C-alpha positions as CSV (number, residue, x, y, z in Angstrom):
1,M,5.1,13.3,-34.1
2,V,8.0,11.1,-32.9
3,K,9.7,11.2,-35.9
4,S,9.5,15.1,-36.1
5,R,10.9,15.2,-32.6
6,M,14.0,12.7,-33.6
7,Q,14.4,15.1,-36.7
8,A,14.7,18.2,-34.7
9,P,17.9,20.1,-34.1
10,G,19.5,18.9,-31.0
11,A,17.2,15.7,-30.6
12,G,20.4,13.6,-30.3
13,L,21.1,15.5,-27.1
14,E,17.7,14.7,-25.8
15,Y,17.0,11.4,-27.0
16,S,18.9,8.4,-27.4
17,N,16.7,6.5,-29.9
18,T,13.2,6.3,-31.0
19,L,11.8,4.3,-28.2
20,D,13.4,6.6,-25.8
21,C,11.6,9.6,-27.3
22,A,8.3,7.8,-27.4
23,T,8.8,6.8,-23.6
24,K,9.9,10.3,-22.6
25,V,6.8,12.0,-24.5
26,L,4.3,9.5,-23.0
27,R,5.7,10.2,-19.6
28,N,6.3,14.0,-19.7
29,E,3.2,15.2,-21.9
30,G,0.7,12.2,-22.1
31,V,-0.9,9.9,-24.4
32,L,-2.6,12.9,-26.4
33,A,0.8,14.5,-27.3
34,F,1.2,11.8,-29.7
35,W,-1.7,13.3,-31.7
36,K,-0.1,17.0,-31.8
37,G,-0.4,18.5,-35.1
38,T,-2.7,16.2,-36.6
39,A,-5.7,18.9,-37.3
40,A,-3.0,20.9,-39.4
41,R,-1.6,17.7,-41.2
42,I,-5.0,16.2,-42.1
43,P,-6.0,18.7,-45.0
44,R,-2.3,18.5,-46.2
45,V,-2.2,14.9,-46.4
46,A,-5.7,14.7,-48.1
47,V,-5.0,17.1,-50.9
48,G,-1.6,15.3,-51.3
49,Q,-3.0,12.0,-51.6
50,S,-5.9,13.2,-54.2
51,I,-3.1,14.3,-56.4
52,T,-1.3,11.1,-56.3
53,L,-4.4,9.2,-56.8
54,A,-5.5,11.1,-59.7
55,G,-1.9,11.3,-61.2
56,Y,-1.6,7.4,-60.9
57,D,-5.0,6.9,-62.9
58,Q,-3.8,9.3,-65.8
59,I,-0.2,7.7,-65.9
60,M,-1.8,4.2,-66.1
61,L,-4.2,5.3,-68.8
62,I,-1.1,6.5,-70.9
63,I,0.9,3.3,-70.3
64,N,-2.1,0.9,-71.2
65,K,-2.2,2.9,-74.2
66,F,0.9,1.9,-75.3
67,F,1.5,-1.6,-74.1
């Protein structure tokens, strides 16, 4: 969440650095703000990691066949 805030347009005007961003979020929005968007992100990350793992296994099978 902090990374996303820092990458947003105009973040340089609102936050001076990563620690400043995290401090302001904690002070103004509370600790639960750090987990905003987690429910939407979990399915996307799970699918992406599944594809990566399956691809890695297939690539390793091909590499081991030749080397």
